[in-house]
C-alpha positions in Angstrom: -25.2 -3.3 0.7 -23.1 -3.5 -1.7 -20.0 -2.2 -1.2 -18.9 -1.9 -4.7 -21.3 0.1 -6.5 -20.6 3.3 -6.9 -21.4 6.0 -4.3 -24.2 8.1 -4.8 -22.0 11.5 -3.9 -18.1 11.2 -3.2 -16.3 8.6 -3.7 -13.8 8.4 -0.3 -10.0 6.7 -0.2 -8.3 6.4 2.6 -4.5 4.8 2.3 -1.5 3.9 5.0 1.9 3.6 3.9 3.9 1.2 5.6 6.4 1.9 8.5 6.6 -0.4 10.9 5.9 0.4 14.4 5.7 4.1 13.2 2.1 3.0 12.5 1.1 4.5 15.9 2.2 7.7 14.3 -0.2 7.1 11.3 -3.1 6.3 13.8 -3.3 9.6 15.6 -4.0 11.1 12.2 -6.5 8.4 12.1 -8.0 9.3 15.0 -8.2 12.6 14.0 -10.0 12.4 11.0 -12.4 9.6 13.3 -13.1 12.7 16.0 -13.7 15.4 13.3 -16.1 13.3 11.4 -18.0 12.2 14.4 -18.1 15.8 15.7 -19.8 16.9 12.3 -22.2 14.1 11.9 -23.0 14.3 15.9 -22.3 10.6 15.9 -19.9 9.6 19.4 -19.6 5.9 17.5 -18.9 6.6 14.1 -16.0 4.8 12.8 -14.0 5.6 9.8 -15.9 2.9 7.8 -18.9 4.3 8.0 -17.3 7.3 5.8 -14.9 5.7 3.7 -15.8 3.4 1.2 -12.3 1.9 -0.2 -9.4 1.5 2.8 -5.8 0.2 2.1 -2.6 0.0 3.2 1.2 -1.4 3.1 2.4 -3.7 5.9 1.6 -1.9 9.0 -0.9 0.1 6.6 -2.4 -3.1 6.0 -2.9 -3.7 9.7 -4.8 -0.9 10.2 -6.4 -0.4 6.5 -7.8 -4.0 7.8 -8.7 -3.3 11.3 -10.2 0.0 10.2 -12.5 -1.9 7.2 -13.8 -4.1 9.9 -15.2 -1.1 11.8 -12.9 -1.1 14.4 -12.9 2.2 16.5 -9.5 4.2 15.9 -8.9 4.2 19.7 -9.2 0.2 19.9 -6.6 -0.2 17.4 -3.7 1.7 18.8 -4.9 0.1 22.0 -4.2 -3.7 20.0 -1.3 -2.5 18.5 0.2 -1.4 22.0 -0.5 -4.2 23.9 0.6 -6.6 21.2 3.3 -5.0 20.2 5.9 -7.0 21.8 4.2 -10.2 21.5 4.5 -9.5 17.4 8.1 -8.4 17.3 9.4 -11.8 19.8 12.9 -12.7 18.6 13.4 -15.6 15.8 15.5 -18.4 18.0 18.9 -19.1 16.9 18.0 -21.6 14.1 16.4 -18.2 12.3 19.0 -16.1 13.1 20.6 -15.8 9.5 17.2 -15.5 8.0 14.8 -12.9 10.3 15.2 -11.0 13.0 11.4 -12.0 14.6 9.4 -15.4 14.9 6.6 -15.3 11.9 4.4 -16.9 14.5 3.3 -14.8 16.9 2.0 -11.9 14.8 0.7 -14.9 12.7 -1.6 -16.1 15.8 -2.5 -12.2 16.9 -4.2 -11.7 13.0 -5.3 -15.2 13.3 -7.5 -14.7 16.6 -8.7 -11.4 15.5 -9.9 -11.6 12.1 -13.3 -14.6 12.9 -16.5 -15.2 11.5 -19.0 -14.8 14.7 -19.0 -18.6 14.5 -15.4 -18.4 15.1 -13.6 -20.0 12.1 -11.3 -17.6 10.0 -12.9 -14.9 8.1 -11.7 -15.2 4.4 -10.8 -11.9 2.2 -14.8 -11.9 0.9 -16.1 -12.0 4.6 -19.6 -9.8 4.7 -17.7 -8.5 8.3 -15.3 -6.3 6.3 -17.6 -3.1 5.6 -15.7 -1.6 2.9 -13.4 -2.5 0.3 -10.2 -3.0 1.0 -6.7 -3.2 -0.5 -3.7 -5.1 0.8 -0.8 -4.7 -1.0 2.2 -7.9 -1.3 4.9 -9.0 -2.7 5.2 -12.3 -4.5 8.6 -13.0 -3.6 8.4 -16.3 -5.7 7.5 -14.7 -9.0 9.0 -11.5 -8.2 6.0 -9.2 -8.2 3.8 -7.2 -6.9 0.2 -8.6 -5.6 -2.0 -6.0 -5.1 -5.0 -7.9 -3.1 -8.8 -6.7 -2.8 -12.0 -7.9 -2.2 -13.8 -6.7 -4.9 -15.9 -9.6 -6.4 -15.7 -8.1 -9.5 -12.2 -8.8 -9.9 -10.2 -11.0 -12.4 -9.2 -13.4 -9.7 -11.6 -13.1 -7.4 -14.3 -15.2 -9.5 -16.3 -17.9 -7.4 -17.2 -20.0 -9.9 -13.2 -21.0 -10.3 -11.5 -23.2 -8.4 -8.7 -20.9 -6.3 -10.9 -17.8 -5.9 -8.9 -15.1 -3.6 -11.8 -14.7 -2.1 -11.3 -17.8 -0.2 -8.3 -17.3 1.5 -8.1 -16.3 4.6 -7.6 -12.6 5.5 -5.0 -13.0 8.6 -2.7 -14.7 6.1 -3.1 -12.0 3.4 -2.4 -9.2 6.1 0.7 -11.2 7.4 1.9 -11.2 4.0 1.7 -7.5 3.5 4.0 -7.7 6.6 6.3 -9.7 6.5 9.5 -7.2 5.7 12.7 -8.9 4.3 15.1 -9.6 7.2 12.4 -8.7 9.9 10.0 -11.7 9.6 9.4 -14.9 7.3 7.7 -15.0 4.5 4.1 -16.0 4.3 3.9 -19.4 2.1 0.6 -19.4 0.2 -1.4 -22.0 -2.0 -3.3 -20.3 -4.6 -5.0 -22.6 -7.7 -4.6 -21.7 -11.2 -7.7 -19.9 -12.2 -6.4 -19.3 -16.0 -5.6 -22.8 -16.9 -9.2 -24.1 -15.7 -7.8 -26.4 -14.0 -7.4 -26.9 -10.2 -3.9 -26.3 -10.5 -1.9 -25.5 -7.4 1.1 -23.3 -7.2 2.8 -22.7 -3.5 4.1 -18.6 -3.2 6.1 -17.4 -0.8 4.6 -13.5 -0.4 6.5 -10.9 1.5 6.4 -7.0 2.5 4.5 -4.8 0.3 7.0 -2.2 1.1 9.4 -4.3 -1.1 7.4 -2.9 -4.6 6.8 0.7 -5.8 3.5 1.0 -3.3 4.9 1.2 0.3 2.9 4.2 0.1 -0.5 2.5 -1.8 -2.5 6.2 -2.4 -1.9 5.9 -6.0 -2.3 2.2 -6.4 -5.6 2.2 -4.4 -7.2 5.5 -6.9 -6.0 3.1 -10.3 -7.6 -0.3 -8.5 -10.9 2.3 -7.7 -11.3 3.8 -11.7 -9.5 1.8 -14.3 -11.9 -0.4 -15.9 -9.9 -3.9 -16.0 -9.8 -3.8 -12.1 -13.6 -4.0 -12.8 -14.9 -1.8 -10.6 -14.6 1.5 -12.8 -16.1 4.3 -9.9 -16.0 7.9 -11.8 -13.5 10.3 -10.7 -13.4 13.9 -10.8 -12.5 16.7 -7.9 -16.5 17.1 -7.5 -17.0 13.0 -7.1 -13.8 11.7 -5.4 -11.8 12.5 -2.3 -7.9 10.0 -1.7 -6.5 10.4 2.2 -3.0 9.5 2.2 -1.6 8.9 5.7 2.3 8.1 5.9 4.6 7.0 9.0 6.8 10.0 9.1 9.6 10.2 6.9 13.3 9.8 8.1 16.3 10.9 6.1 17.6 8.6 4.2 21.0 10.2 3.1 25.0 9.9 4.9 25.1 14.2 5.3 28.5 14.8 5.2 30.2 10.9 4.4 30.8 11.6 0.8 32.2 7.7 0.6 30.4 5.0 2.0 32.0 1.0 2.0 29.7 -1.8 0.4 28.1 -2.8 4.2 26.8 0.9 4.4 25.4 0.4 1.1 23.8 -2.9 1.4 22.0 -1.0 4.6 21.3 2.3 3.7 19.6 1.1 -0.2 16.5 -0.5 1.1 15.2 2.2 2.9 16.7 4.8 0.2 14.9 3.0 -3.0 11.4 3.0 -0.4 11.8 6.5 0.7 12.0 7.4 -3.0 9.5 5.2 -4.3 6.9 6.8 -1.7 8.1 10.5 -3.0 7.2 9.5 -6.2 3.5 8.0 -5.6 2.9 11.3 -3.6 4.3 13.5 -6.5 1.7 11.6 -8.7 -0.8 11.7 -6.7 -0.2 16.0 -6.2 -0.1 16.3 -10.3 -3.3 14.0 -10.8 -5.3 15.5 -7.9 -6.3 18.9 -6.3 -4.2 19.0 -3.3 -5.6 20.5 -0.5 -3.0 19.4 2.2 0.6 18.2 2.0 4.7 19.2 3.0 6.7 20.1 0.2 8.2 17.7 -2.0 11.4 19.7 -2.7 12.5 23.3 -3.3 11.7 23.6 -6.8 8.0 22.0 -6.7 7.1 23.0 -3.6 3.8 21.5 -2.2 1.3 21.6 -5.4 -0.7 23.1 -3.6 -3.6 24.5 -6.1 -6.4 24.5 -8.3 -6.2 21.4 -10.8 -9.2 22.0 -13.4 -8.0 18.9 -14.5 -7.9 16.8 -10.9 -9.2 13.4 -10.9 -9.8 13.6 -6.8 -9.2 16.0 -4.4 -6.2 15.0 -2.5 -4.5 15.3 1.1 -1.7 14.3 2.4 -0.7 13.4 5.9 3.1 12.7 6.6 5.7 14.6 7.8 9.8 15.2 7.9 11.2 14.1 10.9 14.1 16.2 11.4 17.3 16.5 14.0 15.5 18.2 17.1 12.9 14.6 16.6 15.9 12.1 16.4 17.6 13.9 19.0 14.7 13.9 21.1 14.2 9.8 20.3 17.5 9.0 20.6 17.2 10.0 25.0 13.8 8.0 24.9 15.5 5.1 23.2 19.4 4.3 21.7 17.7 2.4 18.5 15.6 5.6 17.2 13.4 5.8 14.7 14.1 2.1 13.7 10.6 0.1 12.5 10.7 -2.3 14.9 11.6 -0.1 18.4 8.5 -0.4 20.6 9.9 1.5 23.2 9.5 4.8 21.3 5.8 4.3 21.0 4.5 7.0 23.4 7.3 9.1 21.6 5.7 8.1 18.2 1.7 8.3 19.4 2.9 11.8 20.9 4.6 13.2 17.5 0.9 12.3 15.9 -1.3 14.0 17.9 0.6 16.9 17.5 0.4 16.7 14.1 -2.9 15.4 13.6 -4.4 18.2 15.8 -1.8 21.4 14.1 -3.2 19.8 10.7 -6.2 17.6 10.0 -8.8 19.7 8.7 -12.5 18.0 7.1 -12.1 20.6 4.2 -8.9 19.3 3.1 -11.0 15.8 1.9 -14.5 16.0 2.3 -17.6 18.3 1.6 -18.2 20.8 4.6 
């Protein structure tokens, strides 16, 4: 099956935000999507790769997207998250204390051991075991630019006739690169050949978390890579031809409340999350403006949720995410003093329960599918 051929009916895109361990909230939404699709089609073994054509993600969303594109049932992905989180968040030794909190090897080993071919060899980005098109958002820290990587064989840097084809890069390493959050994990160092020079010239780049780009919410980027001619896929859009489902990890307030003045250390700690949150908001706004929004919380008090017919819509759009209010913050603190921090594995059960409750109340097939 040619996964790059334009789908005969509705083209379905599925995107996952970054957010560390809060990916468990996202997974409960994905589980609800899978359950509803299984009920509709009468297929108890159906997985999301059977329904969606292009799945993308950033950071923890990249891990989720890759598992789902691999054909893993959501329940199994949840099990893998819960059983391996303690290993993945292994504290770095004292030698790396001032560079990153966690060691890179445990999460690398986890990904390397899972994403293998049937003969045990490392699967590459171009593996046939991926059942959908896949987008993994990374940042090239060496060049300072976003590097979205896809298994689309028609893409410029996926030309197998030239040296250094990205499709030959180990899949685990690309996913690991997307999760290398600065201060949390060390960067992933990848050697890549320069295809444009026509020579086998090698470059060594340091890659880090795709969340340190405007695309911690990768939904509109996923749409762009599916439709923009320069990405060499060119799928047709339109609300009658394309759906885009965007899944968040829960929005934690980044404002400082009554603290009207902040010191330098406070700014240094709060600015990164504030910028990431603002970029996520903007990506959601663009999707709602260009699509026909079927579901999503209000963006702000002025424009609301933009849920309305749009005769010029490029796609049918649903955004599944929720703001985490003061009540949830206090409830989380009763479970763990570290609250909703990205690495707080003590909160796994709380996040799953919150995601289950949200998904049962909000996720509906008519938001993104033909029913």
